[in-house]
C-alpha positions in Angstrom: 103.0 -64.2 172.2 104.9 -60.8 172.2 103.1 -58.3 170.1 107.1 -57.8 168.1 107.3 -61.9 167.4 106.0 -63.0 164.4 103.1 -65.1 164.1 104.3 -68.7 163.6 102.9 -70.1 160.2 101.5 -73.7 160.1 104.9 -75.2 158.5 106.9 -73.6 161.2 104.2 -75.5 164.1 104.5 -78.6 161.8 108.4 -78.3 161.8 108.7 -77.7 165.7 106.7 -80.1 166.5 108.6 -82.9 164.3 111.7 -81.6 166.2 110.5 -81.9 169.5 109.2 -85.5 168.4 112.8 -86.2 167.8 114.4 -84.7 170.7 111.6 -87.1 172.7 112.7 -90.2 170.9 116.3 -89.5 171.1 115.9 -89.3 174.6 114.0 -92.2 174.9 116.6 -94.1 172.9 119.6 -92.5 174.7 117.2 -94.1 178.3 116.8 -97.4 176.9 120.4 -97.6 176.0 121.5 -97.0 179.6 118.9 -99.1 181.2 120.3 -101.7 179.0 123.7 -101.4 179.9 122.7 -100.7 183.2 120.7 -104.1 183.0 123.6 -105.9 181.6 126.3 -104.8 184.2 123.7 -106.2 187.1 123.2 -109.5 185.5 126.7 -109.9 184.8 127.5 -109.1 188.5 124.8 -111.4 189.5 125.7 -113.8 187.4 129.4 -113.4 189.0 127.8 -114.2 192.4 125.6 -116.9 191.8 128.9 -118.5 190.4 131.1 -117.7 193.4 128.6 -119.1 195.4 128.5 -121.9 193.4 132.1 -122.7 193.8 132.4 -121.6 197.5 129.2 -124.3 198.1 131.0 -126.9 196.3 134.3 -126.5 198.0 132.7 -126.4 201.7 130.6 -129.6 200.4 134.0 -131.6 199.6 135.5 -130.6 203.1 136.0 -133.6 204.9 137.6 -134.2 208.7 140.6 -134.7 206.9 140.7 -131.2 205.1 142.5 -129.1 208.2 144.1 -132.2 209.8 147.1 -130.8 211.0 148.9 -134.1 212.4 150.9 -136.3 210.0 149.4 -138.0 207.1 150.6 -140.4 204.8 151.7 -139.5 201.4 149.0 -140.3 198.7 146.0 -140.1 201.2 143.2 -138.4 200.3 141.3 -135.9 202.0 138.6 -139.2 202.8 141.3 -141.1 204.6 142.2 -143.5 201.3 145.7 -144.2 200.3 145.5 -144.6 196.4 147.1 -147.2 194.1 147.7 -146.6 190.2 149.1 -149.2 187.3 152.5 -148.8 188.8 150.8 -150.7 192.1 152.6 -147.8 194.1 150.8 -146.3 196.8 149.9 -142.9 195.8 150.0 -143.3 192.3 146.6 -142.8 190.2 145.1 -144.2 187.4 143.5 -140.8 185.9 140.3 -140.4 184.2 139.9 -144.5 185.4 136.9 -145.1 187.6 137.5 -144.4 191.4 137.4 -147.6 193.7 137.2 -146.8 197.5 137.7 -150.0 199.6 137.2 -149.8 203.2 139.1 -152.5 205.2 140.0 -153.3 209.0 143.3 -155.9 208.8 141.6 -157.7 212.0 138.2 -158.0 210.2 137.9 -161.5 208.9 135.5 -160.8 206.3 138.1 -158.4 205.2 140.3 -161.2 204.7 137.8 -162.8 202.8 137.3 -160.3 200.6 140.9 -160.0 199.7 141.9 -163.2 198.9 138.3 -163.6 196.3 139.4 -160.1 194.6 143.1 -159.6 195.4 144.0 -160.7 191.7 141.0 -158.9 190.1 142.4 -155.3 192.0 145.9 -156.2 190.9 144.1 -156.9 187.3 142.2 -153.4 187.2 145.4 -151.3 188.3 148.3 -152.6 186.1 145.6 -152.5 183.0 145.0 -149.0 184.3 141.1 -149.7 184.5 140.8 -148.0 187.9 142.6 -146.1 190.8 142.2 -147.9 193.8 141.8 -146.1 197.4 142.0 -148.9 200.4 140.8 -147.0 203.5 142.8 -148.4 206.7 140.2 -148.0 209.5 140.0 -149.1 213.4 136.4 -150.0 213.4 137.4 -153.5 215.3 140.2 -152.1 218.0 137.8 -153.5 220.7 138.1 -157.1 219.8 142.1 -157.3 220.2 141.9 -157.5 224.0 143.4 -153.9 224.2 146.1 -153.7 222.0 144.3 -151.5 219.4 145.5 -153.8 216.7 143.5 -152.9 213.9 145.1 -149.4 214.7 148.6 -150.3 214.4 148.1 -152.2 211.3 146.5 -149.3 209.7 149.4 -147.4 211.1 152.0 -149.7 209.7 150.4 -149.8 206.2 150.1 -146.0 206.3 153.9 -146.0 207.0 154.7 -148.4 204.2 152.9 -146.7 202.1 154.6 -143.5 202.7 158.4 -144.4 203.1 158.5 -147.8 200.9 155.4 -147.0 198.7 156.6 -149.8 195.9 156.2 -152.6 199.1 152.5 -151.2 200.4 150.2 -153.1 197.8 152.2 -156.2 198.8 152.4 -155.5 202.4 148.4 -154.9 202.7 147.9 -158.5 201.0 151.0 -159.7 203.8 148.7 -158.5 206.7 145.8 -160.5 205.5 147.7 -163.8 204.6 149.2 -163.1 208.3 145.3 -162.0 209.9 145.0 -162.8 213.3 141.6 -163.2 215.0 139.2 -161.4 216.9 139.3 -161.7 220.3 143.4 -162.2 220.5 146.1 -159.4 221.0 146.5 -159.3 217.2 150.4 -159.1 216.0 152.5 -157.2 217.5 154.4 -154.5 216.0 158.0 -156.3 216.0 155.7 -158.9 214.2 154.0 -156.4 212.0 157.4 -154.8 211.3 159.0 -158.9 210.4 155.9 -159.1 208.0 157.0 -155.7 206.4 160.5 -156.9 205.8 159.6 -160.1 204.1 158.1 -158.0 201.0 160.7 -155.8 200.6 160.1 -152.9 203.2 163.2 -151.2 204.8 164.6 -152.5 207.9 164.9 -148.8 209.3 161.2 -147.9 207.6 159.5 -151.2 209.9 161.1 -150.5 212.9 159.0 -147.0 213.5 156.1 -148.9 213.6 156.5 -148.5 217.1 155.8 -144.5 217.1 152.5 -145.1 215.9 153.4 -141.8 213.5 150.0 -141.8 211.7 147.8 -143.4 214.3 146.0 -140.1 215.2 145.1 -140.2 211.2 143.9 -143.5 211.4 141.2 -142.2 214.2 140.0 -139.3 212.1 140.1 -141.3 208.8 137.7 -144.1 210.6 135.7 -141.3 211.7 135.4 -140.1 208.4 134.5 -143.2 206.8 131.7 -143.3 209.0 130.7 -139.6 207.8 130.6 -141.1 204.4 128.1 -144.4 205.8 130.3 -147.2 206.4 129.2 -149.1 209.0 131.3 -151.9 208.7 134.0 -153.7 206.6 134.6 -154.7 203.8 132.9 -151.7 201.9 133.0 -150.9 198.5 132.2 -147.8 196.6 133.1 -147.1 192.8 133.0 -143.9 191.8 131.0 -142.6 195.0 128.6 -144.9 194.8 128.3 -147.7 196.9 129.0 -151.1 195.3 126.8 -153.9 196.6 127.5 -156.8 194.0 128.7 -159.8 195.2 132.4 -159.8 196.1 132.5 -163.2 197.3 132.3 -163.8 193.4 135.9 -163.8 191.7 135.3 -161.6 188.9 132.2 -159.2 189.9 134.2 -156.4 191.1 136.2 -156.6 188.0 133.2 -156.3 186.0 131.2 -153.8 188.1 134.4 -151.5 187.8 134.7 -152.4 184.0 131.0 -151.5 183.5 131.5 -147.9 184.9 134.5 -147.1 182.5 
């Protein structure tokens, strides 16, 4: 201590210690406050990154073979290859908030014909009453059973064409295809015969005349591959809200009851 500096009293030393303690406490408080801010900012950034990553993962999980399909695709079709129907019974419509029913069919498949005969009225009921959105997936699984004419593909293409250009007649046409279903190991129906059936249920002739152009043939092929990716190995196959339905489809009312239970 310099000689000319007065000696600090005990009270002075206590006051100096008090001020130093206050300074250290303030410094510690500022440091803790800054750390809390840093932690909060980091937490927000981490949460944001987790959310973004989750969204990206979810979006990627929803991608299908049809997500980036650049060919012609029917109006009202989904990325899983279905063509939707709602209460107005028109292709491309939906019943918002209702259970989603996916029905995978092949127009050459005799069991699909039986499925349609048993469940036709129940499907119309669940649609018209707003109890479900039904998506029909027309597949080409049995092309090899039509003696080289690829009937399954051509019939599915015709259905997709009607769904796009005459949506109010699409459900009637689907049912008519089963009413006029050819047997396996035959050539099936020709494009002109398909057109004739379509016109009989109200499809304009100019629409039916386009069947032979095969506008949606590529879409049918990709949609059929997507069905395989989704676990469909045969037809008919039914999913209710994404879960395979294994109920007794050959019992009238069973499918309708399962849909009502899902709701």
